[in-house]
C-alpha angles and dihedrals in degrees: 000000000000121000087217109047119195112278095034113138112228135185128198142154115263126217090275092056095251123134109249130187134204148153123250109244098179144336135210136179128227124218091260092056097257111144119220117205124195109208131196103211118224123225096012121134128177109212122186118222137174 
């Protein structure tokens, strides 16, 4: 059983030191015990500009 089930809201500091939030989409475990978490980020928009 995963410690972060799908749908869990999480918050963490990104590499710029800003608090970021997201929702866990899925998790998986590697053979060495490392847990991989796929996160849907909240409040992020990619806008194209020229």
